[in-house]
C-alpha positions in Angstrom: 120.6 102.7 96.1 118.5 99.9 97.6 116.5 97.6 95.4 113.0 96.3 96.3 114.6 93.0 97.3 116.6 94.7 100.0 113.2 95.6 101.6 112.5 91.9 102.0 113.3 90.0 105.2 113.4 86.4 106.0 109.9 86.3 107.7 107.4 84.5 105.6 103.9 86.1 105.6 101.2 83.8 107.0 98.3 85.4 105.2 95.9 83.1 103.4 97.0 82.2 99.8 95.4 84.7 97.5 95.1 87.5 100.1 95.3 90.9 98.6 97.7 92.0 101.3 100.6 90.2 99.6 100.4 92.8 96.7 100.2 95.7 99.2 103.4 94.5 100.8 105.1 94.1 97.4 103.9 97.6 96.3 105.4 99.2 99.5 108.7 97.5 98.9 108.8 98.5 95.3 107.7 102.1 96.0 110.3 102.5 98.7 113.1 101.4 96.3 111.7 103.6 93.5 111.8 106.8 95.5 115.4 106.1 96.6 114.9 105.0 100.2 117.2 102.7 102.1 115.8 100.3 104.7 117.0 102.4 107.5 115.2 105.5 106.0 111.8 103.8 106.4 109.5 103.1 109.4 106.4 101.0 109.0 103.8 101.1 111.8 100.8 98.9 111.8 97.8 98.1 113.9 95.8 94.9 114.6 94.3 92.5 112.1 95.7 90.5 109.2 97.0 93.7 107.7 98.7 94.6 111.0 101.3 91.9 110.4 102.8 93.8 107.4 105.2 95.7 109.6 107.0 92.5 110.4 107.3 91.4 106.7 109.3 94.5 105.5 113.0 95.0 106.1 112.8 98.4 107.7 112.1 99.9 111.1 108.8 98.3 112.1 106.3 98.4 115.0 103.2 96.3 115.4 101.0 98.4 117.6 97.6 97.9 119.2 94.1 98.0 117.6 93.4 101.3 116.0 96.5 103.1 117.2 98.9 102.8 114.3 98.5 106.5 113.4 99.3 108.0 116.9 102.5 106.0 116.9 103.4 106.8 113.3 102.8 110.5 114.0 105.1 110.3 117.1 107.8 108.6 115.1 107.7 111.3 112.4 107.7 114.1 114.9 110.7 112.6 116.7 112.7 112.0 113.5 111.9 114.1 110.5 114.5 112.2 108.4 112.4 109.0 108.4 109.8 108.2 105.8 106.9 106.9 107.9 104.2 104.6 106.6 101.2 103.6 108.7 99.1 100.6 107.7 96.0 98.8 108.9 92.7 97.3 107.8 89.3 98.9 107.4 88.3 97.9 110.9 91.5 99.2 112.4 91.4 102.5 110.6 87.7 103.2 110.2 86.2 101.7 113.4 88.2 101.8 116.6 90.8 104.0 115.0 88.5 106.4 113.2 89.1 109.3 115.6 92.8 109.1 115.0 92.3 108.9 111.2 90.2 112.1 111.2 92.6 114.0 113.3 95.7 112.9 111.3 93.9 114.1 108.2 93.1 117.5 109.7 96.7 117.9 111.0 98.1 117.1 107.6 101.0 115.4 109.2 103.6 114.0 106.8 102.7 110.3 107.1 101.5 107.9 104.4 98.5 105.8 105.6 97.8 102.7 103.6 94.5 100.9 104.5 93.9 97.4 103.3 90.1 97.4 102.8 88.4 94.0 102.5 85.0 95.0 103.9 85.2 92.4 106.6 87.1 91.5 109.8 89.4 88.7 108.7 91.6 87.9 111.7 88.6 87.4 114.0 87.1 85.1 111.4 84.6 87.0 109.4 82.4 89.7 111.0 81.0 92.9 109.4 83.3 96.0 109.3 82.4 99.7 108.8 83.0 99.0 105.1 80.5 96.2 104.8 77.4 96.9 102.6 73.8 96.8 103.7 72.6 93.2 103.6 76.1 91.7 104.0 75.8 88.4 105.8 78.5 87.4 108.3 78.8 85.6 111.6 77.9 88.8 113.3 75.0 89.7 110.9 73.5 86.3 109.9 70.3 88.1 108.6 72.3 90.7 106.8 73.8 94.0 108.0 71.3 96.9 108.5 74.1 99.5 108.7 75.3 101.5 105.7 78.9 101.2 104.6 81.1 104.1 105.5 82.1 106.2 102.4 85.7 106.7 103.5 87.0 108.6 100.5 84.2 111.1 100.7 84.8 111.4 104.4 88.5 112.1 103.8 87.7 114.9 101.4 85.2 116.4 103.8 87.8 116.3 106.6 90.2 118.3 104.4 92.6 115.6 103.3 95.4 116.9 101.0 96.1 113.5 99.3 93.4 111.0 98.7 93.9 107.9 96.5 92.5 104.5 96.1 93.7 101.3 94.4 93.1 97.6 93.8 95.6 95.1 95.1 95.7 93.2 91.8 96.8 96.4 90.0 100.4 96.4 91.4 101.7 99.0 88.9 99.1 101.6 89.8 99.3 100.8 93.6 103.1 101.2 93.5 102.9 104.5 91.7 100.3 105.8 94.2 102.4 104.9 97.2 105.3 106.7 95.6 103.2 109.8 95.1 102.0 109.5 98.7 105.5 109.3 100.1 106.6 112.3 98.0 103.5 114.3 99.1 104.3 116.9 101.8 101.4 116.2 104.1 99.1 113.4 105.1 98.4 110.8 102.4 95.5 108.4 102.6 95.6 105.4 100.3 92.7 103.0 100.5 93.4 99.7 98.8 90.7 97.2 97.8 92.3 94.0 99.2 90.0 91.0 98.9 89.7 88.6 101.8 89.5 85.3 99.9 88.6 83.3 103.0 85.7 85.1 104.6 84.3 87.6 102.0 82.7 85.7 99.2 80.9 88.8 97.8 83.6 91.5 97.3 85.9 89.2 95.4 88.6 89.9 92.8 86.1 89.3 90.0 83.5 91.6 91.7 86.0 94.5 91.9 87.1 94.0 88.3 83.5 94.3 87.2 82.6 97.3 89.4 85.7 99.5 89.6 86.2 102.5 87.4 89.8 103.7 86.8 90.1 107.5 87.0 92.7 107.3 84.3 89.8 106.4 82.0 87.6 109.3 83.1 87.8 112.0 80.5 89.3 115.3 81.7 89.4 114.2 85.3 91.2 116.9 87.5 92.7 115.5 90.7 93.3 119.1 91.9 89.6 119.9 91.9 88.0 118.9 95.2 84.5 119.4 94.0 85.1 117.2 90.9 86.7 114.6 93.2 83.6 114.5 95.4 81.1 114.4 92.6 83.0 111.6 90.8 83.1 109.5 94.0 79.4 109.9 94.5 78.6 109.1 90.9 80.6 105.8 91.1 79.6 104.9 94.7 83.2 105.3 95.8 84.4 102.5 93.5 87.1 104.3 91.7 90.9 103.8 91.6 93.7 106.3 91.1 94.7 109.7 92.5 91.3 111.1 93.6 92.5 114.4 95.0 95.7 116.2 95.8 96.3 119.7 97.3 100.0 120.7 96.9 99.5 124.2 98.3 98.5 123.5 101.9 101.6 123.2 104.2 102.2 120.1 106.2 101.9 120.0 110.0 105.7 119.9 110.3 106.2 123.0 108.2 104.0 125.0 110.6 105.8 123.9 113.8 108.5 126.3 114.9 111.9 124.6 115.2 110.8 121.3 113.6 113.1 121.8 110.6 116.1 121.9 113.0 117.9 118.9 114.4 115.6 115.9 114.8 114.5 115.2 118.3 115.8 111.7 118.0 119.4 112.9 117.6 119.3 115.1 120.7 120.9 114.1 124.0 117.9 112.8 125.9 119.8 111.5 128.9 118.5 112.5 132.3 120.9 112.7 135.2 119.8 113.2 138.8 120.3 116.9 138.8 118.1 117.4 135.7 115.5 115.0 137.1 115.3 116.9 140.4 115.1 120.3 138.6 112.3 119.0 136.5 110.4 117.5 139.5 110.8 120.8 141.4 108.7 122.5 138.7 105.7 120.4 139.7 106.0 121.0 143.4 
């Protein structure tokens, strides 16, 4: 059985010192080991941004895609090879701006992929502009007088779209984050895990101290029931979305793969996909 060290490679992350993404990387590696995966059982697909680099820092199959397109690639990988555990990752801009359409449709499909979003309320790689998660009044290079747009409430959005696994964590809480990723991997369906991952270089508002002062852990909420969607929505609204832990899980709804006839048979990736001239000509004749 692989240890978390076996999910490390020799590539040194070039994130800024103190970036929350370091902890997200460590949590993925620990969770993968804890659920009994080997490096060749795991595929990590990422988008663009600081967070997009994470696929190159983990010893597993990895693909660094284009902006906002991590989820289509991840879904294709899972459909081609059901035996792989697939993790998609990206930032709040990647997943909730240009990639929002893909996020919504992955949620409604309930495809068996774990999506980890590193949410720092700012565009970091492009040097500090507002993101869909920036609060009203947030001052950046793109909004020097303060943003006039409301921050997107992504956890409420996920519940409304019918997500079957919704969780949120804080990058400095490695124990909780690791446990949530394990639960997300084991969940049969689409798992959305939003992680408050402070950008220490460009976001001087939503800092580690700010989150520590404003976050409410659901484990401290008396009688909280993660199986109750109405309770989950009400709790999110009461705390302005600033909660961590397992927000909601529906174990009854079948995953996309379970509903597709023939998917449980031999993985597409192991089929003979060679195409000789005879097969090619026959296929082309069908379009004549």
